Backbone bond lengths (Angstrom), bond angles and torsions (degrees), N, CA, C in turn:
res aa  C-N    CA-C-N  psi(-1)  N-CA   C-N-CA  omega(-1)  CA-C   N-CA-C  phi
1 M - - - 1.448 - - 1.523 110.77 -
2 R 1.319 115.79 -41.97 1.457 120.64 -179.57 1.536 111.06 -63.47
3 A 1.320 117.62 -40.82 1.463 121.66 178.42 1.529 110.31 -63.94
4 H 1.326 115.63 -38.79 1.464 120.37 178.64 1.534 110.47 -62.87
5 L 1.314 118.24 -44.26 1.465 122.36 178.74 1.526 110.99 -62.88
6 K 1.328 115.41 -39.05 1.459 119.99 178.90 1.530 110.06 -63.62
7 M 1.341 117.09 -42.19 1.459 121.34 179.17 1.531 110.85 -65.13
8 V 1.319 117.23 -38.74 1.462 121.09 178.15 1.528 109.72 -64.55
9 A 1.332 116.20 -42.68 1.472 120.43 179.30 1.524 110.55 -62.89
10 V 1.318 117.10 -40.95 1.468 120.81 178.07 1.526 109.89 -64.91
11 A 1.320 117.89 -42.35 1.464 121.85 179.74 1.526 111.10 -63.07
12 I 1.316 116.12 -41.99 1.468 120.03 178.75 1.522 110.04 -65.19
13 T 1.320 116.82 -42.57 1.462 120.72 178.92 1.519 110.86 -62.14
14 L 1.329 117.70 -43.76 1.460 121.37 178.43 1.527 111.37 -64.52
15 A 1.320 116.67 -42.00 1.463 120.18 178.79 1.525 110.68 -62.31
16 A 1.327 116.24 -41.96 1.466 120.25 178.84 1.521 110.56 -64.15
17 A 1.329 116.89 -39.18 1.465 120.55 179.25 1.525 110.82 -65.23
18 V 1.318 116.59 -42.60 1.468 120.58 178.77 1.519 110.33 -62.80
19 L 1.339 117.44 -44.69 1.464 120.78 178.78 1.525 111.02 -62.86
20 A 1.307 117.55 -39.94 1.462 121.23 178.94 1.525 110.69 -64.59
21 M 1.345 116.77 -41.33 1.462 120.48 178.60 1.521 110.86 -64.57
22 E 1.336 117.15 -42.13 1.459 120.26 178.78 1.520 110.78 -63.77
23 A 1.323 116.95 -41.38 1.467 120.28 178.30 1.522 110.36 -62.73
24 H 1.329 116.99 -39.44 1.465 121.05 179.25 1.522 110.77 -65.23
25 V 1.316 116.67 -44.32 1.461 121.03 -179.83 1.524 109.70 -62.78
26 H 1.326 116.88 -43.75 1.458 119.69 -176.45 1.520 113.10 -78.03
27 S 1.300 118.29 -11.47 1.459 119.44 177.18 1.524 111.65 -96.65
28 G 1.325 117.34 0.22 1.463 121.78 -178.47 1.513 111.40 -75.19
29 N 1.310 117.73 -153.76 1.464 122.40 -176.13 1.520 113.17 -77.00
30 T 1.311 117.17 30.40 1.456 118.19 177.51 1.513 111.37 -105.34
31 G 1.310 118.29 -5.22 1.451 121.45 -178.64 1.513 111.98 -82.35
32 K 1.339 114.99 170.66 1.462 120.26 179.86 1.521 111.95 -67.11
33 N 1.308 117.59 -20.15 1.461 120.99 -179.22 1.521 112.30 -96.31
34 A 1.319 116.81 12.88 1.462 120.45 -178.77 1.523 110.02 -61.66
35 E 1.311 115.95 135.37 1.463 120.79 175.29 1.523 108.28 -86.42
36 P 1.318 116.54 120.85 1.461 119.54 -177.82 1.521 113.39 -65.03
37 A 1.327 114.97 145.25 1.460 120.84 167.95 1.528 105.24 -70.41
38 L 1.316 116.82 137.12 1.462 120.43 -172.36 1.522 112.93 -109.04
39 I 1.324 114.64 152.69 1.449 122.03 168.99 1.530 106.07 -126.84
40 Q 1.311 116.36 134.42 1.460 122.20 -178.91 1.535 109.79 -77.46
41 P 1.324 117.75 148.92 1.470 120.17 179.55 1.530 113.80 -54.63
42 A 1.321 117.99 -44.57 1.473 120.38 -179.12 1.526 110.96 -62.74
43 E 1.320 116.63 -37.92 1.467 121.03 179.73 1.524 110.68 -66.59
44 L 1.332 117.44 -43.96 1.464 120.22 179.01 1.524 110.71 -66.88
45 A 1.328 117.64 -42.62 1.468 120.33 179.03 1.524 110.77 -59.32
46 K 1.317 116.59 -43.97 1.468 120.67 178.72 1.533 110.69 -61.61
47 L 1.317 116.41 -42.27 1.465 121.75 178.64 1.530 110.64 -62.57
48 L 1.316 116.98 -42.37 1.465 120.82 -178.75 1.527 112.19 -69.27
49 L 1.319 117.24 -32.92 1.467 121.31 -179.52 1.526 113.14 -82.85
50 S 1.325 116.19 -15.15 1.460 120.77 -179.56 1.525 110.15 -71.73
51 H 1.313 115.06 146.52 1.463 120.00 176.46 1.526 111.01 -93.42
52 K 1.308 115.80 1.14 1.469 120.72 -178.71 1.520 109.99 -104.13
53 G 1.316 114.52 150.99 1.458 120.54 173.20 1.518 113.88 72.60
54 K 1.315 113.07 165.60 1.456 120.89 -179.36 1.524 109.70 -84.52
55 K 1.312 116.12 138.30 1.454 122.12 -179.57 1.534 109.36 -80.06
56 P 1.330 116.14 150.78 1.466 118.58 177.85 1.528 111.11 -74.38
57 L 1.310 115.25 159.48 1.458 121.44 169.11 1.523 105.31 -77.01
58 L 1.322 117.21 119.31 1.463 122.68 -177.95 1.519 109.14 -101.08
59 I 1.330 116.03 125.47 1.457 120.29 -178.09 1.527 109.65 -127.91
60 Q 1.319 115.54 122.74 1.461 121.13 176.98 1.516 107.44 -90.66
61 V 1.328 115.72 120.54 1.464 121.73 -176.36 1.524 111.56 -111.01
62 G 1.336 115.31 28.65 1.462 120.82 -179.79 1.517 111.95 -108.47
63 F 1.293 114.58 -152.62 1.459 121.33 -172.73 1.532 111.31 -89.89
64 R 1.334 115.21 144.35 1.471 121.71 -174.68 1.534 112.40 -56.49
65 V 1.308 117.52 -42.79 1.456 120.09 -177.18 1.529 110.91 -59.39
66 L 1.311 117.38 -36.94 1.467 120.80 177.80 1.523 110.68 -68.32
67 Y 1.327 116.82 -42.62 1.468 120.96 179.09 1.523 110.41 -62.53
68 E 1.332 116.87 -41.65 1.454 120.51 -178.74 1.526 112.07 -68.53
69 Q 1.329 116.85 -32.36 1.465 120.23 178.46 1.523 111.45 -70.45
70 A 1.334 115.78 -45.42 1.473 120.91 -179.49 1.518 109.04 -166.24
71 H 1.337 114.74 139.89 1.462 119.52 177.13 1.532 109.80 -152.71
72 I 1.313 114.94 168.53 1.460 121.36 179.09 1.530 108.31 -75.04
73 P 1.345 117.82 131.43 1.469 120.04 179.07 1.533 111.24 -53.42
74 G 1.316 114.60 133.73 1.463 120.22 178.40 1.513 114.14 84.67
75 S 1.320 117.25 -5.66 1.465 118.30 -179.81 1.520 110.20 -76.79
76 E 1.308 114.44 153.19 1.459 121.48 -179.99 1.518 109.39 -109.18
77 Y 1.307 115.84 139.15 1.455 121.21 177.98 1.522 109.56 -87.95
78 I 1.322 116.49 127.73 1.461 121.79 177.42 1.522 110.64 -112.71
79 G 1.314 116.22 -35.18 1.459 120.63 -177.08 1.510 110.51 114.40
80 P 1.334 116.51 168.44 1.465 120.29 -176.34 1.525 111.55 -65.51
81 A 1.315 115.19 116.36 1.470 120.88 -175.07 1.521 113.26 -70.90
82 S 1.318 117.14 -1.45 1.460 119.52 172.14 1.530 109.74 -76.48
83 D 1.320 116.51 -7.88 1.461 123.91 179.56 1.534 109.76 -103.66
84 D 1.319 117.16 133.00 1.473 121.37 -178.10 1.529 112.75 -60.95
85 K 1.331 117.97 -33.13 1.476 120.30 179.78 1.527 110.59 -66.24
86 A 1.328 116.23 -40.16 1.465 119.50 178.32 1.529 110.15 -67.67
87 L 1.329 117.28 -39.26 1.473 119.79 177.07 1.522 110.40 -62.29
88 S 1.315 117.70 -37.38 1.469 121.20 176.80 1.524 110.54 -64.77
89 R 1.329 117.02 -40.98 1.478 120.16 176.69 1.527 110.54 -63.71
90 L 1.325 116.28 -40.56 1.468 120.05 178.32 1.521 110.49 -61.04
91 R 1.317 117.17 -48.63 1.471 120.55 -179.75 1.529 111.27 -61.90
92 A 1.326 116.64 -40.84 1.469 120.17 178.51 1.526 110.87 -64.56
93 R 1.323 116.78 -38.93 1.472 120.99 -178.47 1.520 112.24 -62.94
94 V 1.327 117.17 -39.08 1.466 120.39 -173.51 1.524 113.85 -100.93
95 K 1.307 117.48 -4.65 1.467 122.25 -173.29 1.535 113.60 -48.55
96 A 1.305 117.73 -45.29 1.469 121.55 -174.49 1.533 113.43 -87.15
97 L 1.324 117.88 -2.89 1.467 120.55 -176.37 1.522 111.92 -78.60
98 P 1.334 117.00 151.71 1.466 120.00 173.94 1.530 108.78 -61.88
99 R 1.311 116.76 144.19 1.462 121.46 -175.07 1.527 113.60 -71.13
100 R 1.330 117.44 -5.69 1.471 121.19 178.45 1.530 112.76 -102.25
101 V 1.342 117.25 1.99 1.468 120.07 -179.42 1.534 108.69 -61.19
102 F 1.330 115.44 144.16 1.458 122.10 -179.64 1.525 108.58 -84.06
103 I 1.327 116.31 117.99 1.463 122.57 -179.24 1.525 108.57 -121.63
104 V 1.325 115.64 134.41 1.465 121.07 173.26 1.526 107.57 -118.36
105 L 1.316 114.95 124.19 1.452 122.65 177.00 1.519 108.89 -99.89
106 Y 1.320 116.51 145.01 1.462 118.48 172.58 1.516 110.35 -151.99
107 C 1.326 114.36 156.18 1.459 121.86 176.78 1.516 108.05 -131.71
108 G 1.337 116.93 -81.39 1.458 120.30 178.36 1.509 114.36 85.04
109 C 1.327 117.47 19.22 1.461 120.77 -179.74 1.528 112.21 -72.49
110 C 1.313 115.84 -26.08 1.463 120.33 -173.33 1.529 108.11 -160.77
111 P 1.320 117.99 -179.59 1.468 118.03 177.49 1.531 111.54 -56.38
112 W 1.336 115.42 145.04 1.471 122.81 -176.66 1.518 112.29 -45.88
113 K 1.320 116.96 -47.94 1.463 120.72 -174.27 1.529 112.93 -65.09
114 S 1.328 117.63 -16.40 1.462 121.57 -178.39 1.521 113.78 -107.67
115 C 1.320 118.18 -4.45 1.466 121.43 -174.02 1.533 111.15 -64.14
116 P 1.344 116.75 123.41 1.460 119.87 179.93 1.527 114.04 -88.97
117 N 1.343 117.66 0.88 1.459 119.68 -169.03 1.527 116.74 -111.10
118 V 1.303 118.45 -35.24 1.462 119.94 -172.99 1.529 111.86 -69.02
119 K 1.313 117.69 -47.70 1.467 119.71 -176.21 1.528 113.53 -60.56
120 P 1.342 119.92 -44.00 1.472 118.18 177.13 1.533 112.55 -62.36
121 A 1.325 116.83 -38.20 1.465 119.92 179.03 1.522 110.28 -65.70
122 Y 1.318 116.20 -45.28 1.463 121.76 179.46 1.528 110.53 -60.64
123 A 1.317 116.65 -47.73 1.474 120.80 -179.43 1.522 110.90 -62.41
124 S 1.320 117.21 -38.79 1.462 121.05 179.77 1.525 111.59 -63.66
125 L 1.342 116.46 -43.99 1.471 119.48 179.17 1.522 111.29 -66.65
126 H 1.317 117.11 -39.50 1.469 119.32 177.86 1.518 111.09 -65.61
127 A 1.316 117.55 -37.61 1.463 120.91 177.30 1.526 111.23 -63.40
128 M 1.336 116.83 -27.63 1.463 121.64 177.40 1.525 111.98 -81.92
129 G 1.337 117.23 -6.81 1.459 120.46 177.73 1.517 115.29 100.27
130 F 1.324 118.24 7.01 1.461 120.07 178.89 1.525 109.27 -73.34
131 K 1.334 116.06 131.39 1.460 122.22 -172.77 1.522 114.09 -107.66
132 N 1.328 118.09 -14.09 1.460 121.04 -174.21 1.538 110.08 -122.19
133 V 1.324 114.57 59.33 1.460 121.62 -178.61 1.521 108.61 -112.01
134 K 1.326 115.40 134.31 1.463 120.31 175.72 1.520 108.55 -132.19
135 A 1.314 114.34 154.35 1.458 121.13 175.52 1.518 108.01 -109.49
136 L 1.325 115.74 135.97 1.457 120.58 176.78 1.518 108.32 -73.38
137 W 1.324 116.27 120.02 1.462 121.35 -177.64 1.519 109.15 -81.90
138 L 1.313 114.73 108.26 1.461 122.26 177.53 1.524 106.89 -115.17
139 A 1.316 116.21 99.41 1.466 121.77 -172.78 1.522 112.43 -58.47
140 H 1.335 116.60 -42.12 1.466 119.92 -175.37 1.525 111.56 -107.57
141 N 1.334 116.37 -59.04 1.462 122.44 176.63 1.531 108.27 -174.52
142 F 1.314 116.75 173.51 1.459 120.94 -176.59 1.522 112.06 -62.92
143 G 1.325 117.06 -39.95 1.463 120.11 -179.57 1.514 112.56 -62.21
144 A 1.323 116.66 -51.23 1.471 121.64 -176.23 1.518 112.80 -71.27
145 D 1.331 117.07 -38.29 1.463 120.26 -171.73 1.528 114.27 -98.76
146 W 1.328 117.91 -5.45 1.465 120.39 178.52 1.533 110.83 -130.52
147 V 1.325 116.44 -63.56 1.463 120.91 -175.13 1.530 111.26 -60.70
148 D 1.342 116.28 -51.67 1.470 120.29 -177.00 1.527 113.17 -65.82
149 K 1.313 117.57 -17.75 1.468 121.79 178.38 1.530 111.31 -85.14
150 G 1.325 116.91 -6.20 1.455 120.82 178.17 1.521 114.01 82.58
151 Y 1.328 117.53 17.00 1.469 120.36 178.34 1.535 109.24 -73.70
152 P 1.329 117.52 159.85 1.470 120.37 -175.96 1.544 111.72 -53.24
153 T 1.319 114.91 125.81 1.456 120.79 -175.13 1.518 110.40 -143.99
154 V 1.317 115.73 139.77 1.453 123.04 169.06 1.512 105.26 -103.41
155 K 1.328 115.70 122.12 1.467 119.37 -178.90 1.517 108.72 -104.06
156 G 1.325 115.06 138.28 1.458 122.09 -179.88 1.494 111.08 -99.97
157 R 1.296 114.07 -133.99 1.469 119.75 -176.52 1.497 113.30 -72.31
């Protein structure tokens, strides 16, 4: 009887440990409130202009009109990640990629603290298991913090 109680106590302890680990994993940077890892504009521009190393996958998660006016060369337009349809397009775009691929997300529609698009995109990629995702930190907006600084830009209409 004593051995049986000991085994039950061990099982309960193991179950509690597993539940605690799962809670820890699910409370990490996979939630909607996850704070994105950031990359500074000067750092990304230098990386893009370098002839060394592999370039990141650049994804614009903002509004189409902004992308059409100006965007980072080679970046892909997904749409405003505050919208579920755009998040679905984002997930579909990266689904087959290795989870260690370097991805940079950016929007630049408004000041960083007010952006409705980067955090949902970042959280979605982390929930899919992507480990090397960064958000381009644009303090004011894409025009002021990227275009006006002379960083590589494709200008549209």
